[in-house]
C-alpha positions in Angstrom: 6.7 -17.5 5.2 9.0 -14.8 3.8 8.7 -14.9 0.0 11.7 -12.6 -0.4 14.0 -14.9 1.6 12.6 -18.4 0.9 12.9 -19.2 -2.8 10.3 -22.0 -2.7 7.7 -19.9 -0.8 6.1 -18.5 -4.0 6.0 -22.0 -5.5 4.2 -23.2 -2.4 1.6 -20.4 -2.6 0.9 -21.0 -6.2 0.4 -24.7 -5.4 -2.3 -23.6 -3.0 -3.9 -21.4 -5.7 -2.5 -18.1 -4.4 -0.8 -16.0 -7.2 1.0 -13.6 -4.8 1.0 -12.3 -1.2 -0.7 -11.3 1.0 -2.0 -14.7 2.1 -2.3 -17.0 5.1 -1.7 -20.7 4.6 -2.3 -23.6 7.0 -2.4 -27.3 6.5 -2.7 -27.2 2.7 -5.4 -24.4 2.8 -4.9 -20.8 2.1 -6.7 -17.4 2.3 -5.6 -14.9 -0.3 -5.7 -11.2 0.2 -6.4 -9.0 3.2 -9.3 -10.9 4.8 -9.1 -11.0 8.6 -12.5 -12.8 9.0 -11.4 -15.6 6.7 -8.0 -15.7 8.4 -9.8 -16.3 11.7 -11.9 -19.0 10.2 -8.9 -20.7 8.8 -7.1 -20.6 12.1 -10.1 -21.6 14.1 -10.1 -18.5 16.3 -12.8 -15.9 17.1 -12.7 -12.6 15.2 -14.2 -9.3 16.4 -14.0 -6.8 13.6 -12.9 -3.3 14.5 -15.0 -0.4 13.2 -13.5 1.2 10.1 -12.8 4.9 9.9 -15.4 6.7 7.8 -14.5 7.2 4.1 -14.2 11.0 4.6 -11.7 10.4 7.4 -9.7 7.8 5.4 -9.6 10.3 2.5 -8.0 12.9 4.8 -5.5 10.4 6.2 -4.5 9.2 2.7 -3.9 12.8 1.6 -1.7 13.4 4.6 0.3 10.3 4.0 0.8 11.1 0.3 1.7 14.7 1.0 4.2 13.6 3.6 5.7 11.1 1.2 5.9 13.7 -1.5 7.9 16.1 0.7 10.2 13.3 2.0 11.0 11.8 -1.4 12.2 15.3 -2.6 15.0 15.0 -0.1 16.4 11.7 -1.5 19.4 12.2 -3.9 19.5 10.2 -7.1 22.2 7.9 -5.9 20.3 7.0 -2.7 17.2 6.0 -4.8 19.3 3.2 -6.3 19.8 1.6 -2.9 18.1 -1.7 -2.1 17.3 -2.3 1.5 18.2 -5.8 2.9 14.6 -6.4 4.0 13.1 -6.4 0.4 14.6 -6.7 -3.0 13.3 -3.4 -4.3 15.0 -0.1 -4.9 14.0 2.9 -2.8 13.0 4.6 -6.1 10.5 1.8 -6.8 9.3 1.9 -3.2 8.6 5.6 -3.4 6.9 5.3 -6.8 4.8 2.4 -5.4 3.4 4.6 -2.6 1.8 6.8 -5.2 0.9 4.1 -7.8 -0.9 2.0 -5.2 -3.0 5.0 -4.2 -3.8 5.9 -7.8 -4.8 2.3 -8.2 -7.7 2.8 -5.8 -9.6 5.3 -8.0 -8.6 3.4 -11.2 -10.2 0.3 -9.6 -13.3 2.1 -8.5 -13.8 3.5 -12.0 -13.1 0.2 -13.7 -14.7 -2.2 -11.2 -11.5 -4.3 -10.9 -8.0 -4.2 -9.6 -5.5 -6.5 -11.4 -2.4 -7.5 -9.5 -0.1 -6.1 -12.2 -0.8 -2.5 -11.0 1.0 -3.2 -7.7 4.1 -4.6 -9.4 4.7 -1.7 -11.7 8.1 0.0 -11.2 9.2 3.6 -11.7 9.6 4.6 -15.3 13.2 5.4 -16.5 12.5 9.1 -16.6 11.9 9.2 -12.9 15.6 9.3 -12.0 15.6 11.6 -8.9 13.5 12.4 -5.9 12.1 15.6 -7.5 10.7 13.6 -10.5 9.0 11.0 -8.2 7.7 13.7 -5.9 6.2 15.6 -9.0 4.5 12.4 -10.0 3.2 12.1 -6.5 1.8 15.7 -6.6 -0.1 14.8 -9.8 -1.5 11.6 -8.2 -2.6 13.6 -5.2 -4.4 16.1 -7.4 -6.2 13.4 -9.4 -7.2 11.5 -6.3 -8.4 14.7 -4.6 -10.6 15.6 -7.6 -12.1 12.1 -7.7 -12.9 12.2 -4.0 -14.6 15.6 -4.3 -17.0 14.3 -6.9 -17.8 11.0 -5.2 -21.0 10.3 -3.2 -20.7 8.3 0.0 -22.8 5.5 -1.4 -20.1 4.8 -4.0 -18.0 3.2 -1.4 -20.5 0.4 -1.0 -19.8 -0.8 -4.5 -17.9 -4.1 -4.8 -14.6 -4.1 -6.7 -13.2 -7.3 -8.2 -9.7 -7.1 -6.6 -7.1 -9.7 -7.7 -7.2 -11.4 -4.2 -11.0 -11.3 -3.9 -14.0 -9.0 -3.9 -13.9 -5.9 -1.6 -16.2 -3.0 -1.1 -14.9 0.5 -2.0 -14.8 1.3 1.8 -12.7 -1.8 2.5 -10.4 -1.1 -0.4 -10.0 2.6 0.6 -9.0 1.5 4.1 -6.5 -1.0 2.8 -5.1 1.6 0.4 -4.7 4.1 3.2 -2.8 1.8 5.6 -0.8 0.2 2.7 0.5 3.7 1.7 1.1 4.5 5.4 3.1 1.3 5.9 5.4 2.2 3.0 5.7 5.8 4.4 7.0 4.3 7.6 9.6 2.3 5.6 10.7 5.4 3.7 11.3 7.3 7.0 13.3 4.4 8.3 15.4 4.3 5.1 15.9 8.1 5.3 17.3 7.7 8.8 19.7 5.0 7.6 20.9 7.3 4.8 21.1 10.3 7.2 18.5 12.2 5.2 16.7 14.7 7.4 12.9 14.6 6.7 11.1 17.9 6.3 8.7 17.0 9.0 8.3 14.2 11.6 6.5 11.0 10.7 2.7 11.8 11.2 2.1 8.9 13.6 -1.4 10.3 14.6 -2.5 9.7 11.0 -2.0 5.9 11.6 -4.3 5.8 14.6 -7.3 3.5 13.9 -5.7 2.0 10.9 -4.9 -1.8 10.8 -1.2 -1.4 10.1 1.1 -4.4 10.7 3.2 -4.3 13.8 6.3 -5.3 11.8 7.9 -2.6 9.6 8.5 -5.0 6.7 
């Protein structure tokens, strides 16, 4: 169900005990969060897990995604950032901010041991009016994330984090963070094209190889 277009969709999810998407529901049962094995069990189909990219590789991919987003967002004029795409009721400003905030949420969650859903619903603060301001925030986020990764041992990614939709290992959460940011980068490139904004570089499609991105853009 599309929670943005169907007004009763969120009510139905809450009735099933699901606070917000992502989720899969079937015959009065639901699986909350990104959990392909549980989706398969719910649907009664076989599931063959795909090997995850190593944490070091995911770190490189995430940095590429954030660096590309930072450069692209600088090209958006202030007026364009107020636009709301028809696919989702969220301004481009908030979408661009979200790319960096969701990535910062990974290291915050690893340090804290939990990831509340409220971190993903935060919007750009009032002072981030133009693309340069959001890109500057993105640069700060990249710097903090890069420093955290440099000081983190491989074994840390086996720790379990209490994510709002269910427990995940650090490795699982890093993979999800990487493709989540990548999905929104794809959307920003599409929106730039609609607004006739020329990106500083092509979309780094090779960075997405091996990541479980959705086929749909939205």
